[in-house]
N, C-alpha and C positions, 0 to 999 in steps of 0.2 A: 623201385622198379615201375611202380604204377605212375609215378610222375614222368619217367622217361618215355614210357609207352605213350601216355596221354600227349606229351610234347610232340613226339615223333609223328602221331597220328594228325595232330593239328597242323604240324608242319607241312605234311603232304596235303591236307585239306587247303591250307594257305596257298600252296602252289596251284590249286585248282580254282582259287577264288578270282572273280574278275579283276580285283584291284591288282593283284600280283601277276595275273595273267597278262594284263595290258602292258605292265612294267616289262616283263620278260618279252613280250611281243615286239615292243619298241626296240629292245636290245638286239633281237634277232634280226628284224628287217634292216637294222643299221649295220649289223654284221654282215648281211648278206648284200650290202652296197645298195640298197634301195635309195631312190632319189626322192622318196616321200619327204616333204617339209610342211610343217605347220607353221604359219606366220606368227612372228612374235607378238603381233597385237592380239591375236586369238588366245595365245598363251596367258597374256596378261589379263585379258578379260575373263578367262576362266578362273584365274587365281583369285581375281576380284570378286567373282560371283561365290566362289567357295567360301572365302573368308567373310564376306558379307553374310552369308547363310549361318555360318558358326557364330559370328558376332550377334546378329540379330536374336538368334535363338538363345544365346547366353544372356543378353541384355533383358529379354522377356522373363527369363526365369530369376535374374537377379532381383527384380521387382518384388517377388514373393518369397525370396530367400531370407534366411537369417543371417545377416551380415557378420555377426560374431563367428558363425562356423566357417566363414571364408578366410578369416584372418590368418589362422595358424597355416592352411595349406598355401595362401599366398606367401607368407613369410618363408615356408619351406621351398617354394619355388624360386625365390630369390637366392636363398642359400644354395640350392642345387645348381643354378647358372653359375654362381661365382666359384664354387668348389670344383665344378667341372673345368673351368678355365684354369684356375690354380693347379689342379691335378694334370691337365694337359701340358702346361708350361713346364711343370716339374719333370713329366716323363720325357718330353722332348729335349730337355736340358741335358739329358744323360745319353741320348742317342747320336751316334756319329753321323756325319753328313747332312745334319739338319741345320739350316740357317735359322738363326734366332728369330727373326721377324717372321719367317714361315711357321715356326713353331707357335708364335703368339696368335697368328691369323688362324691356323688350323684349331687351336683350343678355343678361340672365340666363336668359330663357326659351329664347333661341336656343343659348345654351351649354349648356343641359340636354338631356336625351335624351328622344325620344318612344317609348314602349313600342309604340305601334301601328305606327310606321314601322319600328322594329327587327324586330317580328314580321313585317311584310310582306316585307322584304328576305330574311329567313330562308327564307320560303316559296318565293320567286322562286329563290333559290340552290339550294334542294333540288330544285325542278323542272328546274333546268338542270344539276344534279349537279355543282355547284361545291362543293367541300369546303373546310372550315375547321376550326380547332381549336375544339372544343365548349366550352372555357372562355371563349371571347371575349364571351358575355354576362356574364361576371363583370366586365368592364370598365365596364359601365354606371354603377355607382355612382361610379367613379373619375373619370369625367366630369361626371356629373350634379351631385354635391354640391358640389365645388369651384365650379362655375359659379354655382349658386344662391347659395351662401354669399358669394361675392366680389361678386356684383352687389348683394346686401342690404346687406353690410358697407360697400361704397362709397357706396351710396345713402344709408344712415342717416349716414354721416359728412358727406356734402354737406348733408343736410337739417339736422343739428345745427349745422353751421358757419353755415348761413343763418339759423337761429333764434337761436342763442346768440353767434354771432360767434367761437366757439372750438371746437376739436375735443373731443369728450367720448367716454368709453368706449363701445364697442358690445359687447353680449353675443354673441361670436362662437360660443362653445360652444352658447348657447341656439338659435342659428340652425341649426348643425350637428345638434342634437338634433331640432329640428323637422323637418329635412329627412329624417333617418332614420326618424322615426315617420311620415312620410307614407304614404299607403296603397300607392303604387306601390313605393316602394324597400323597405317592410316585407315586401310580398309576394315581391319578388325575392329580398331577403336570406334569407327564409324557406325559399324554394325551394332556394337554394344550400346553406344549412345542411343541410336534409332530404337533398339530393342527395349532400352530402359526408360526413354523419355517420351515415346510415342506409342500407338497401338498398331503395330504392322502386321498383327496376326492374319489378316485375310490376304494380303500380298505374299506374306511368308508361306501360307499354307497352299496358295494357288500358283505360285512362280518359283520362289528359291527351293522349297522341298522337293517338289517333282523333278527339278533340273540337277539336283546335287550329285546323284550316283552317276549320271551320264557325263556331266563334266568332269567328274573325278576320273572316270575311265580314260578320258582324253588326256587328262593331266598326266596320268601314270604312263600312258604311251609316249607322251613327250618326254617325261623323265627318263624312261627306258633308253629312248634314242640319244638323250644327253648324256646318260650314263656310259653308254658305249663310246661316245665320241671322246668322253674325257679319259678313258682308259689309256689311250696313246699319250695324252699329256702327262698322266701319272707315271708312266714308264720313264720319263725324262728326269724324274727326281728320285730321291732316296726311297727304297723299298720300305723303310720304316713307316711310311704314311699309311701303306696298305695295311701293315700289321696293326697299327693304332686304329685306322678306320673299321677294322673288323671287330677287335675286341673292346674298343672304347665305347661304343654303344651299349654293349651288355653290362659293362661295368657301370656306366652312368645311370642306366635303367635300375640295376639292383640297389644303388645308393639311394635313388629316389623311392623305390618300393620299401626300403627300410623307413624312411622318413614318412612315407604314406601310411605306413603300418603303424607308426606313433600317432600320427594324426587320427588315424581309425579310433584308437583307444581313448585319445583325449577329447576329440570333438565329433565322434562318430562319423567321420569320413568314409565314404562308401567304398567297398572293395572295388566297384566300377571306376570311382574316382582315382583310387591308388593305381590302376591299370593305366589309366589316361595320363597321369602325373609320370609314371614309369616310362611310357613310350614317349612322352613329350621330352623327358631327360635323354633317352635313347636316340632321339632324332638329331639331325644337324641341319641347320638352316640351308634352305635351297632357294629362297626368294628375297627375304629382307637382308640377310647377313652378307653374301657376296658383294653387292654395291656398297654396303656400309664399311666393309673391310677394305675394299679397293680404295675408297677415299680416305678412310682413317689410317691405314698402313700402306701407303703406295708402294714401299719398297718390297713388300711381300710377294712371292711368286703365287699367282692365282692357280697355276697348274698344280701346286702343292696342295692348298687347302680346299679349293673347289673340287679338284680331282678326287681327293680323298673323300670328301662328303658326298659327291654326286655318284661317282662310280662304285664305291664301296660302302659307305656309311648308310646312304638311304636304302639300297637294297637289303642290307643286314637289318636295319631297323624295321623294315616292313616284313620281310620273309622270316625273321628269326625272333625279333624281340616281341613282336605282337603276339604270337603263340605262346612264347616263353613266359610272359607276364600274366596272360590269361590263365595259363596252366597253374603258374605259381600262386595266383590269387586263389584258385579253386582249392589248391592244396592248404594254404594257410588259413583262409577264412571259412572253410566249410567243415 
């Protein structure tokens, strides 16, 4: 009962937070027919800034970290991304009115990581003084890349079997290369490298850190407007995508929480790190994933997988999963 009460109170508080407030605000003004538009170039710049900040901070901390402690969480991050994709494909294979390619793409998008959700949970945890290993952002590509690659490889194998009646080779390295060259991962990896190999402390403290929350609020506003716009697209496809997009993030996050709990006992992975890993798993890619899947599975319908992720998956991850896993960590670790 205490768990439920604490979760509901945090859920209400989350709706009053600037992060979710701007997300809901974006959805409301879009619903009211507002002509407000934010240029795509500004959106891309904000995403770049947020990921650079996360990457630089992670790189700076990796310099002083015990790398042995990172190995198990990194392996678990890879396992989580892969299992989410396999789980999603399995679920969609039993659902009526779901095209196979769309199921593969949706599973891949939900196995990958949302930069905006990841940034949002970091802000919430800082506000609540929940500490975590600063190298946890470095786990992002360990979950993101395997999920996207696996979904694209399995989808292409299926498509080629249907077309040719036989399995043909799939360019796995080409898919990995495309994923690494994506804008989101490129920015994050660049930030990690700069934080690890240079001494960017002064520019980080004076430029990236002060702008982080402001940029995140604008990103949430854009995400809210995009979420509402995608609702109409989602209506054109099977309603099962809505069901999966609502319950999937919670199930994915719980799986990651379980593995994080094991890492806590084996390598002393912090409760805050477990929360971040869980929310990372609960998120669905909103930046790197869509263009990668568009090129990797061109026959899949973007209205299905992007609509499910943006209009339902991201709000659920931010509004429900963040307070859920903070409360769950408090219950388990205290």
